[in-house]
C-alpha positions in Angstrom: -0.3 -0.1 -0.4 2.8 2.2 1.0 4.9 1.5 -2.2 1.6 1.8 -4.1 1.1 5.5 -2.7 4.4 6.5 -3.5 4.5 5.4 -7.3 1.4 8.2 -7.7 2.8 10.9 -6.0 6.2 10.1 -8.5 3.9 10.2 -11.7 1.5 12.8 -10.0 5.1 15.1 -9.5 6.3 14.0 -13.1 3.0 15.0 -14.4 2.7 18.4 -12.9 5.9 18.9 -14.0 5.7 18.6 -17.2 2.3 20.4 -17.5 4.3 23.1 -15.4 7.3 23.2 -18.6 4.8 23.5 -21.5 3.4 26.6 -19.9 6.6 28.3 -19.3 7.6 27.6 -22.9 4.9 28.4 -24.2 5.1 31.7 -22.2 8.8 32.2 -23.4 7.6 31.6 -27.1 5.2 34.1 -26.7 7.7 36.1 -25.0 10.1 36.2 -28.7 7.1 36.3 -30.8 8.5 39.5 -33.1 6.6 41.8 -34.8 6.7 41.6 -38.7 8.6 44.2 -40.2 7.6 47.7 -42.2 9.3 46.7 -45.1 11.8 44.7 -47.5 14.4 43.4 -45.1 18.2 43.7 -46.9 19.3 40.5 -48.9 15.7 39.2 -48.3 15.5 38.1 -52.1 18.5 36.3 -52.2 18.2 32.1 -51.6 20.5 30.5 -48.8 20.5 27.7 -50.2 21.5 28.2 -53.4 24.5 30.3 -53.0 25.8 29.6 -56.3 23.0 31.2 -58.1 24.2 34.3 -56.6 25.8 36.4 -59.1 29.7 37.8 -58.3 31.2 41.0 -58.0 33.8 40.3 -59.8 35.6 43.5 -59.0 35.9 45.9 -56.3 34.8 49.1 -58.8 31.6 46.9 -59.7 31.2 46.3 -56.0 31.7 49.9 -54.9 29.0 51.4 -57.2 26.5 48.7 -56.6 26.7 49.8 -52.6 27.1 53.4 -52.9 23.6 52.8 -54.9 22.1 50.7 -52.1 23.3 53.2 -49.8 21.3 56.3 -52.0 18.0 54.6 -51.4 15.4 55.4 -49.4 15.3 53.0 -46.2 11.9 52.6 -43.8 14.3 51.3 -40.9 16.2 53.8 -38.9 20.0 54.2 -39.8 22.5 55.2 -37.6 22.9 58.3 -39.1 19.8 59.8 -38.7 20.0 58.3 -34.3 23.3 61.0 -34.8 21.6 64.0 -36.7 18.3 63.4 -34.2 21.2 64.3 -31.2 23.6 66.5 -32.9 21.4 68.1 -35.4 25.2 70.2 -36.3 26.8 66.7 -36.6 28.6 66.4 -40.5 28.3 70.0 -41.3 30.5 71.2 -43.3 32.5 74.2 -42.1 32.5 77.2 -43.9 35.3 79.3 -45.3 35.5 82.6 -43.9 39.1 83.7 -45.5 40.5 84.6 -48.4 39.6 81.6 -51.3 42.2 79.2 -51.9 43.8 79.9 -55.4 45.1 76.3 -57.0 48.3 77.0 -58.6 48.4 75.5 -62.2 49.8 72.3 -62.3 50.7 72.4 -65.7 53.0 75.5 -65.0 54.4 74.3 -62.0 56.0 71.1 -63.9 57.4 73.2 -66.9 59.0 75.8 -64.3 60.4 73.0 -62.2 61.9 71.3 -65.6 62.8 74.7 -66.7 64.9 74.7 -63.2 66.3 71.4 -63.4 67.9 72.3 -66.5 69.4 75.3 -65.3 70.9 72.9 -62.3 72.6 70.8 -64.6 73.8 74.0 -66.1 75.7 75.5 -63.3 79.1 73.9 -63.0 79.6 75.7 -59.8 76.8 73.9 -58.4 77.7 70.8 -59.7 80.9 71.1 -57.8 79.6 71.9 -54.9 77.5 69.0 -54.9 79.9 66.5 -55.5 82.2 67.6 -52.9 79.5 68.2 -50.4 79.7 72.0 -50.0 76.6 72.9 -50.9 74.4 74.6 -48.7 70.7 75.0 -49.1 69.5 78.6 -48.6 66.5 78.1 -45.8 65.5 81.7 -46.4 64.3 80.6 -49.5 63.0 77.5 -48.6 60.6 79.0 -45.8 59.6 81.6 -48.7 58.5 78.9 -50.6 56.8 76.7 -48.3 54.9 79.9 -47.6 53.3 80.6 -50.6 52.6 76.9 -51.5 51.6 74.4 -48.8 52.1 76.3 -45.9 49.1 77.8 -45.4 47.0 74.1 -45.8 49.4 72.7 -43.0 49.1 75.8 -40.7 45.5 74.8 -40.6 46.0 71.7 -40.2 47.8 72.5 -36.5 45.0 75.0 -35.6 42.2 72.5 -36.1 45.0 69.9 -34.2 45.1 72.2 -31.5 41.4 73.4 -31.4 41.9 77.1 -32.5 38.8 77.3 -34.9 36.4 75.2 -32.9 36.8 77.4 -30.0 37.2 81.0 -32.2 35.1 80.4 -34.9 32.6 77.8 -34.5 32.0 75.7 -37.5 34.3 78.1 -39.5 38.0 78.1 -40.4 40.4 80.2 -42.7 43.7 79.8 -44.6 46.2 81.9 -43.3 47.8 83.1 -46.9 49.7 86.0 -44.9 52.5 84.6 -43.1 52.2 86.6 -39.4 55.8 87.1 -37.7 55.6 87.8 -33.5 59.0 87.6 -31.7 59.4 88.5 -28.0 62.4 90.3 -27.4 65.1 90.2 -29.9 65.9 85.9 -29.4 64.7 83.8 -32.1 64.0 81.6 -29.5 61.0 84.0 -28.5 59.3 83.7 -31.4 56.0 82.8 -31.4 55.4 79.8 -34.3 52.2 77.4 -34.4 52.1 75.6 -30.7 55.4 76.6 -29.7 56.3 76.7 -25.6 57.1 80.3 -23.4 56.8 81.4 -20.4 54.8 84.4 -19.6 58.1 86.0 -18.4 58.8 85.7 -22.5 55.9 87.4 -23.1 55.5 89.9 -20.3 56.2 92.9 -22.9 54.2 93.6 -25.7 56.1 91.7 -28.7 57.1 92.7 -32.3 54.6 92.1 -35.2 55.5 91.9 -38.8 54.1 90.8 -41.6 53.5 91.7 -45.6 51.2 94.5 -46.3 50.6 96.5 -49.2 50.4 99.7 -49.9 47.3 101.9 -48.7 46.3 98.6 -46.6 44.2 98.7 -43.1 44.4 95.5 -40.9 43.8 94.6 -37.3 46.1 92.2 -34.7 43.6 90.7 -32.0 45.4 88.2 -29.1 42.8 86.0 -27.4 43.1 82.9 -25.1 40.1 81.0 -25.1 41.4 79.0 -22.0 41.8 81.6 -19.2 38.7 83.1 -18.2 37.6 82.1 -14.5 34.0 82.0 -14.5 32.6 80.9 -18.3 34.6 78.1 -19.6 33.3 79.5 -23.0 34.7 82.9 -22.7 37.9 84.4 -23.3 40.1 87.4 -22.4 41.4 89.8 -25.2 45.0 90.5 -24.3 45.7 92.9 -27.2 43.5 94.2 -30.2 44.7 96.8 -32.4 42.7 98.4 -35.1 42.8 99.9 -38.3 47.1 99.5 -38.5 48.4 101.5 -41.5 50.4 99.1 -44.2 51.3 96.7 -41.3 53.2 98.9 -39.1 51.7 97.9 -36.2 52.7 100.9 -33.9 50.8 103.4 -35.9 47.3 101.2 -35.6 44.8 102.9 -33.0 45.1 100.3 -30.1 41.8 99.2 -28.4 43.0 97.5 -26.1 46.6 97.4 -24.2 48.8 94.4 -23.8 48.4 92.6 -21.1 50.6 89.7 -20.5 49.5 86.0 -19.9 48.4 84.6 -16.9 47.7 81.3 -16.9 46.4 80.2 -12.8 48.1 77.5 -11.6 47.2 74.1 -11.5 45.3 74.4 -14.6 48.2 73.5 -17.3 48.7 74.8 -20.7 46.9 77.9 -22.2 46.4 79.0 -25.9 47.0 82.4 -26.7 46.5 83.2 -30.2 47.4 86.2 -32.6 45.0 86.5 -35.3 45.4 88.5 -38.5 42.4 90.5 -40.0 42.5 92.2 -43.5 40.2 95.0 -44.2 38.1 96.8 -46.3 38.7 100.3 -45.6 38.7 102.1 -42.2 36.3 100.6 -39.8 35.1 102.1 -36.4 35.6 100.5 -33.3 33.8 102.3 -30.7 31.7 100.0 -29.4 35.5 97.3 -28.9 37.4 99.9 -26.7 38.4 99.3 -23.6 39.5 102.1 -21.6 43.3 103.0 -20.7 44.4 100.9 -18.7 42.1 98.1 -18.8 42.7 96.2 -15.6 39.3 94.6 -14.8 39.0 91.1 -16.6 35.1 91.6 -16.6 36.1 94.3 -19.4 38.2 91.9 -20.8 35.7 89.1 -21.2 35.5 88.8 -25.1 34.8 86.4 -28.0 36.6 86.5 -31.0 32.9 84.9 -33.4 31.0 87.8 -32.0 33.8 90.4 -32.8 33.9 88.8 -36.2 30.5 88.9 -36.8 29.7 92.5 -35.9 32.6 93.1 -38.4 32.6 90.6 -40.9 31.5 93.1 -43.7 34.3 94.9 -43.2 37.6 92.5 -42.2 39.0 88.9 -42.7 41.1 86.4 -41.5 44.6 86.3 -43.1 47.3 85.4 -40.9 47.3 83.2 -37.4 50.3 82.2 -34.9 49.8 81.1 -31.7 51.8 79.7 -28.7 51.3 77.8 -25.1 52.3 78.7 -21.8 52.0 77.5 -18.4 51.8 79.2 -14.3 55.3 80.5 -13.7 56.5 83.3 -11.4 55.8 86.2 -13.1 52.0 85.0 -13.1 51.5 85.8 -9.4 52.9 89.3 -9.9 50.7 90.2 -12.7 47.5 89.0 -10.1 48.5 91.0 -7.7 49.8 94.0 -8.9 49.0 94.4 -12.5 45.2 92.8 -11.8 44.6 93.7 -8.3 43.6 90.7 -7.5 43.7 87.7 -5.2 45.6 84.9 -7.6 43.6 81.3 -8.0 45.3 78.4 -7.3 43.5 75.5 -8.9 45.0 71.8 -7.4 44.8 68.8 -9.7 43.6 65.8 -7.7 46.0 62.6 -9.0 44.3 59.3 -8.6 46.1 56.8 -7.1 48.6 54.8 -8.8 47.1 52.0 -10.4 49.1 48.3 -9.9 47.0 44.8 -10.8 47.1 42.1 -8.3 50.2 40.4 -7.1 50.9 37.2 -8.6 52.6 34.7 -6.3 55.2 33.8 -9.2 55.7 36.6 -11.2 58.0 35.9 -14.8 59.7 38.8 -16.6 59.4 41.7 -14.1 61.9 43.8 -12.9 63.9 42.9 -9.0 62.2 45.8 -7.3 59.0 43.9 -8.6 57.5 44.0 -4.3 58.1 47.1 -3.6 54.7 48.3 -5.8 53.0 45.8 -2.8 54.9 46.6 0.3 53.0 47.7 3.3 53.6 50.7 5.4 52.8 54.4 5.1 56.0 55.3 2.8 56.1 53.3 -0.7 60.1 53.3 -2.3 58.4 52.7 -5.9 61.6 51.9 -8.3 61.9 52.5 -11.9 59.9 49.5 -14.0 
């Protein structure tokens, strides 16, 4: 009797278990049921059971053309491009050239000039002798001049894009610096401003010597700004120097709208970019709205936006020159804050994360001899060179 009851219980439990599993499977199948697509799916017409009958591309060019045609066809599903455009409407928009138009020289003319130069060099006996004796010296001034006239503007533009100059000064715009801008602090060539080189605030304490090639009767505007220095607004700038209506490249004879102020990158904020922008004017401009008081030692009065300044005068000026350098804190910044700006010096502290070390292994392989110093207990660690 007891055995019969046990068998009945086992059979009943097995039956119940089977029913429960069937119910669970049915619920899962119902949840995994997919809605039908709203339109045809990609490669829906391909018979996967007979792939030999599918037409082959036979060349990359043919495949590329068909891929472009398929990309241009409208689709019913939301693509990645649609998701990005909805999140950022300006994504993928082409930047606008606000500078002088780029004039591409004739390649046939360049090839003829190159062949003519080669013929003249082959006929030059002195050049052949200097080359054979390894005493020939390349004139770097001529190389610099040729670079500035040919590939220099496009390469400077690439460097400026790498440093985010156009992104922070002229959003969604750029320009080719066709006019070489030479900025030198003092009489030493080591203090010359190039394209991202490092200078100290002590070297840039006083106004530099600025020179550029200018036509007779032309007017220019010179701007020095810093997009990384503002203490209250992340998108704001501080204007360090602004000179307008410069006649024929003579900066000292121009109208000084805001007198020169030395760089003052706050302690603990790293390197700041100080950017010189040269504008070519169509004629005399009334800069009444841009004039600061002299001397201007108020940071609120020096708050500046390059894009707003350009929009105000975009019908009368065009950016044509560019030069910039990087600068970080030194002792002269403290003097600038206390004596010139008459304010307390802000000091920022960078909290470095603790040094990460992987978990210690019992048998380290190919590790330096001071491997155990990384995991030594105690307050003072002696981390070796590893």
